[in-house]
C-alpha positions in Angstrom: 0.0 0.0 0.0 1.5 3.4 -1.0 2.0 6.2 1.5 1.8 9.8 0.3 4.0 12.4 1.9 0.9 14.3 3.2 -0.4 11.1 4.9 3.1 10.6 6.4 3.2 14.1 7.8 -0.2 13.7 9.4 0.7 10.4 11.0 4.1 11.6 12.0 2.4 14.0 14.5 1.9 11.0 16.6 5.7 10.8 17.1 6.8 7.5 18.6 3.4 5.9 17.8 4.3 5.7 14.1 5.4 2.3 12.9 9.0 2.1 11.8 7.9 0.6 8.5 6.2 3.9 7.6 9.2 5.9 8.8 11.4 3.8 6.5 9.0 4.4 3.5 9.1 8.2 4.0 12.9 8.2 4.3 13.3 6.3 1.0 15.4 3.5 2.6 16.2 0.6 0.4 16.9 -2.1 3.0 14.1 -3.3 5.2 14.1 -2.5 8.8 14.1 -5.5 11.1 10.6 -6.8 11.9 8.8 -4.3 9.6 8.3 -6.1 6.4 5.8 -8.8 7.4 6.4 -12.4 8.4 9.0 -14.3 6.3 7.8 -17.8 6.8 4.6 -19.6 5.9 1.7 -19.8 8.2 -0.8 -22.7 8.5 -4.5 -22.2 8.6 -7.1 -25.0 9.0 -10.3 -24.5 6.9 -13.1 -27.0 7.6 -16.4 -27.3 5.8 -19.2 -29.3 7.3 -22.8 -29.5 8.4 -22.2 -29.2 12.2 -20.9 -26.0 13.8 -19.4 -27.7 16.9 -17.7 -30.4 14.9 -16.3 -28.0 12.4 -14.6 -26.0 15.2 -13.3 -29.1 16.9 -11.9 -30.4 13.6 -10.3 -27.1 12.7 -8.4 -27.0 16.1 -7.5 -30.7 15.8 -6.0 -30.0 12.4 -3.4 -27.7 13.9 -3.0 -29.6 17.2 0.8 -29.9 16.7 1.0 -26.1 16.8 -1.4 -25.5 19.6 -0.5 -28.1 22.1 3.2 -27.1 22.7 2.1 -23.6 23.8 -0.9 -24.8 25.7 1.0 -27.1 27.9 3.0 -24.2 29.4 0.0 -22.2 30.4 -1.8 -22.1 33.8 -5.3 -21.2 32.4 -7.2 -20.7 29.2 -9.1 -17.5 28.4 -11.7 -17.8 25.6 -12.7 -14.4 24.3 -16.1 -14.6 22.5 -17.5 -11.8 20.4 -20.7 -10.3 21.9 -21.0 -7.0 20.0 -24.7 -7.6 20.6 -26.1 -9.2 23.7 -29.5 -10.0 22.0 -28.8 -10.8 18.4 -27.4 -14.4 18.1 -26.2 -13.9 14.5 -23.9 -11.1 15.8 -22.5 -13.1 18.7 -20.4 -16.2 19.2 -22.6 -19.2 19.2 -22.5 -21.4 22.3 -21.9 -24.5 20.1 -18.7 -22.8 18.8 -17.6 -22.5 22.4 -18.5 -26.2 23.0 -16.3 -27.1 20.0 -13.4 -25.3 21.6 -14.0 -27.0 25.0 -14.3 -30.4 23.2 -10.8 -29.8 21.8 -9.4 -28.6 25.2 -11.0 -31.4 27.3 -8.3 -34.1 26.7 -5.4 -31.7 26.3 -5.7 -29.1 29.1 -6.6 -29.7 32.8 -6.4 -26.2 34.2 -9.2 -23.7 34.6 -11.0 -22.2 31.5 -12.4 -18.7 31.7 -14.9 -17.4 29.1 -14.2 -13.6 29.4 -15.9 -10.8 27.5 -16.2 -7.0 27.6 -19.4 -6.7 25.6 -20.5 -3.4 24.1 -23.6 -3.8 26.3 -24.2 -5.7 29.5 -21.9 -8.7 29.3 -23.9 -10.8 31.8 -27.0 -10.2 29.8 -25.3 -11.7 26.7 -24.0 -14.7 28.8 -27.6 -15.4 29.8 -29.2 -14.7 26.5 -26.8 -16.9 24.5 -26.8 -19.7 27.1 -23.1 -19.4 27.9 -24.0 -19.9 31.6 -25.0 -23.5 30.8 -21.3 -24.2 30.1 -20.2 -23.7 33.7 -22.7 -26.5 34.7 -22.0 -28.8 31.7 -18.2 -28.5 32.1 -17.5 -28.6 35.8 -14.7 -31.1 35.2 -13.0 -28.4 33.0 -13.5 -25.8 35.7 -15.3 -23.4 33.3 -16.2 -20.0 34.6 -17.5 -16.8 33.1 -16.2 -13.3 33.7 -17.5 -9.8 32.7 -14.3 -7.9 32.1 -16.0 -4.6 32.6 -17.3 -5.6 36.1 -13.9 -7.1 37.0 -12.3 -3.8 36.1 -8.6 -4.9 36.0 -6.6 -3.3 33.2 -3.4 -2.1 31.6 -3.4 1.2 29.8 -1.9 2.0 26.3 -1.9 5.1 24.1 -4.0 5.5 20.9 -4.8 8.6 18.8 -7.9 10.8 19.1 -9.6 12.7 16.4 -7.0 15.5 16.7 -4.1 13.1 16.5 -3.4 13.6 20.1 -2.6 10.8 22.5 -5.5 9.2 24.4 -5.2 6.4 26.9 -7.3 3.3 26.8 -7.7 0.5 29.3 -7.3 -3.1 28.1 -8.6 -6.0 30.2 -5.8 -7.5 32.2 -6.9 -11.1 31.6 -6.0 -11.0 27.9 -2.5 -9.7 28.8 -1.8 -12.4 31.4 1.4 -14.2 30.5 0.1 -17.4 32.2 -3.1 -17.5 30.0 -3.6 -19.2 26.7 -5.9 -16.8 24.9 -8.3 -18.1 22.3 -10.2 -15.6 20.1 -13.7 -17.1 19.3 -14.9 -14.9 16.5 -17.2 -15.0 13.4 -17.1 -14.0 9.8 -18.8 -10.6 9.6 -18.8 -7.5 7.6 -18.3 -4.2 9.4 -19.6 -0.7 9.3 -16.2 1.0 9.8 -13.3 -1.3 8.9 -15.0 -3.5 6.2 -14.6 -6.9 8.0 -14.3 -8.2 11.5 -12.9 -11.6 12.6 -10.3 -12.8 15.2 -8.1 -9.7 15.3 -10.9 -7.2 15.7 -12.6 -9.4 18.3 -9.5 -9.1 20.5 -8.6 -5.5 19.7 -12.1 -3.9 20.2 -13.3 -6.5 22.7 -10.4 -5.9 25.1 -10.9 -2.2 25.9 -13.2 -1.7 28.9 -16.3 0.4 29.6 -18.1 1.3 32.7 -19.9 -1.5 34.6 -23.7 -1.2 35.0 -24.6 1.3 37.6 -21.4 3.4 37.2 -21.2 6.8 35.6 -20.9 5.9 31.9 -17.6 5.9 30.2 -16.3 3.8 27.3 -12.7 3.3 26.1 -14.1 1.4 23.1 -15.5 4.7 21.7 -12.0 6.1 21.7 -11.1 3.8 18.8 -13.7 5.4 16.6 -11.8 8.7 16.2 -11.8 8.8 12.4 -11.7 6.4 9.5 -7.9 6.5 9.5 -7.2 6.6 13.2 -9.4 3.6 13.8 -7.2 1.4 11.7 -4.0 2.8 13.2 -5.4 2.5 16.8 -6.2 -1.2 16.1 -2.6 -1.8 15.0 -1.2 -0.2 18.1 -3.5 -2.3 20.3 -2.8 -5.5 18.3 1.0 -4.9 18.9 0.3 -5.0 22.7 -2.0 -8.0 22.6 -0.3 -10.2 20.0 2.5 -11.7 22.3 -0.3 -13.2 24.4 -2.4 -14.7 21.6 -2.8 -18.4 21.6 -5.1 -19.5 18.7 -7.7 -17.9 16.5 -11.0 -19.7 15.9 -13.4 -18.2 13.4 -16.9 -19.7 13.2 -18.3 -19.2 9.8 -21.2 -21.7 10.0 -23.4 -18.6 9.6 -21.5 -15.5 8.5 -23.0 -12.0 8.5 -23.1 -9.8 5.4 -24.5 -6.4 4.7 -25.0 -4.2 7.8 -22.5 -5.9 10.1 -21.3 -6.3 12.7 -24.6 -6.4 14.5 -27.5 -5.9 12.0 -26.6 -7.8 8.9 -28.1 -10.9 7.4 -27.0 -14.6 7.5 -24.8 -16.3 5.0 -24.7 -20.1 5.4 -21.0 -20.6 4.7 -20.7 -23.7 7.0 -17.0 -23.3 7.7 -14.6 -23.0 10.6 -11.1 -21.5 10.5 -8.3 -22.0 13.0 -4.7 -20.8 13.2 -2.1 -19.8 15.8 -1.4 -16.9 13.4 -4.4 -14.5 13.9 -3.5 -12.4 10.8 -3.3 -15.4 8.6 -6.6 -16.7 9.9 -8.3 -13.4 9.1 -6.6 -13.3 5.7 -8.2 -16.6 4.8 -11.5 -15.3 6.2 -11.4 -12.4 3.8 -10.8 -14.8 0.9 -13.7 -17.0 2.1 -15.9 -13.8 2.2 -14.7 -12.6 -1.2 -13.4 -9.3 0.2 -10.5 -7.4 -1.4 -7.7 -7.6 1.2 -6.4 -4.2 0.3 -9.5 -2.7 1.7 -8.9 -3.8 5.3 -6.4 -1.3 6.7 -5.8 -2.7 10.1 -5.0 -6.2 8.8 -2.6 -4.7 6.2 -0.9 -2.7 9.0 -0.6 -5.8 11.2 0.9 -7.8 8.3 3.4 -5.0 7.5 4.4 -4.7 11.2 5.2 -8.4 11.4 2.3 -9.5 13.7 1.4 -12.3 11.3 1.3 -13.5 7.8 -1.0 -11.5 5.5 0.4 -12.8 2.1 -2.0 -15.5 1.0 0.7 -17.0 -1.1 2.6 -17.8 2.1 -0.3 -19.3 3.9 -0.7 -23.1 3.8 -4.5 -23.9 3.9 -5.3 -27.4 5.1 -8.7 -29.1 4.8 -11.2 -27.5 2.4 -9.9 -25.3 -0.4 -10.8 -21.6 -0.3 -12.2 -21.9 -3.9 -14.6 -24.6 -2.8 -16.2 -22.5 0.0 -15.7 -18.9 -1.1 -18.7 -16.7 -1.8 -19.1 -13.0 -2.3 -20.5 -11.4 0.9 -22.5 -8.2 0.4 -20.6 -5.4 2.1 -21.9 -2.6 4.3 -23.8 0.2 2.6 -21.2 2.7 3.9 -18.3 0.9 2.1 -17.2 3.9 0.0 -16.8 6.0 3.1 -15.0 3.2 4.9 -12.4 3.1 2.1 -11.5 6.8 2.5 -8.7 5.7 4.8 -6.8 4.6 1.6 -6.8 8.0 -0.1 -4.7 11.2 0.6 -5.6 13.5 3.5 -7.3 16.7 2.4 -5.8 18.8 5.1 -2.1 19.2 5.6 -0.1 20.1 8.7 1.6 23.6 8.8 5.1 23.6 7.4 7.4 24.2 10.4 11.0 23.7 11.3 12.5 25.0 8.1 15.5 27.2 7.3 15.9 29.6 4.3 15.5 27.8 1.0 19.2 27.5 0.4 19.6 25.3 3.5 18.4 21.7 4.1 15.9 21.0 6.8 17.4 20.1 10.1 16.2 16.9 11.8 17.2 15.5 15.2 
C-alpha cells in the first residue's frame, strides 16, 4: 500500500506511535528495517467445511494440534474471548456451540481452569444469559469453566492511541487478555463491518479488550476512543494489536453462519458452513477475507498488522489445510457505507503547517 507524503506528515504528528515501516518508507530507505516487512515464513490455517458447527470448530483445532499443544502445555489457564458485540442478536455473537467445540478440543489436552471472558458493548452478563453461555459452567464442571465480565472485573493495563485531533488518548485493556500465564483463544465469526470492512479474530481481540463502565457506574467507554476517524481507527487497532499479539494463543473463526451487509450487528445470515483456526491470527483473518470474497487491500488494520510483522498476510505464504478456499468462497455483500469506509486509503485533504524550516538554500534540520 502506498503512502503519500501528506499522509506521512499527518501520521508523524503521533511521534513514537508511528510504525518504523512507515518511517522507512518516507525516508526512502532501500533495505528493510528488522521486523517491519511482514512475516518471512509460511503460516498454517485450517479450513473445515461441514454440516455441524461444533464439529467444524473441533476439527479445525485438531488439524493444527501440533502447533497449539506445545504452547498450551506451558499455560496455567485458558481464556476464551467470545464476540458479543450484541447481547441480544445471536447472529452477531459467538454461538455457544462454537464454544462447545473449543471446549471439546481442550478437554483431553488441558486440565487447568478455563475462563470465558468478555467486555461486551452492552451488559456482558445479559449476553451470557441470552446466548446460554452460563450453561457451560454447569456442563463443564470437570473443565473448571467460569464466566467473567471484564467490565465488572475492572482490571486493566493502559496503552496510548490517537484521538480525532491526532493527540494521544489512553485506553484501558482488560488484564486477563494480557496475562502471560493465560492461553488466549479468540472465538470470532465471519462478519462485515460498518467501519473497517470486515471483523474476525483480530478485531474481536482489539475492540473486545478495551473496557467500559460497569452497569450502575457513571458511563464511560474506552471502546469509543477507537472510533476517532476512519484513519485513526485502523491505526489504533494496529497499536492495540501490537500490545495483545504476544499473548495470543489460537484464533477460531466460526463461519457456520456468517454475516453480510450491515455488520457487525445488524446484517443478514450467510450459510458458509466453515470454521477457520490458526495460531497466526493475521493469517486466519486473511483466509477469512478470501472466504468472504473481500478485497484484502480494503482492510487497513490487517494490512498494517501484516506490515508490522504481527502475522502472515500474504495469501501465497499461507498453507491452507482441509477444504480449499475456492470450494467454500462466496461474495459477501458489504456494508452500505463501504465507500466512506475506504476513504482511509486516499490522501488526506488537510495538511499540517510547514514548520522547522530554514531559508530555501539550506536543508531541513532533523534531530
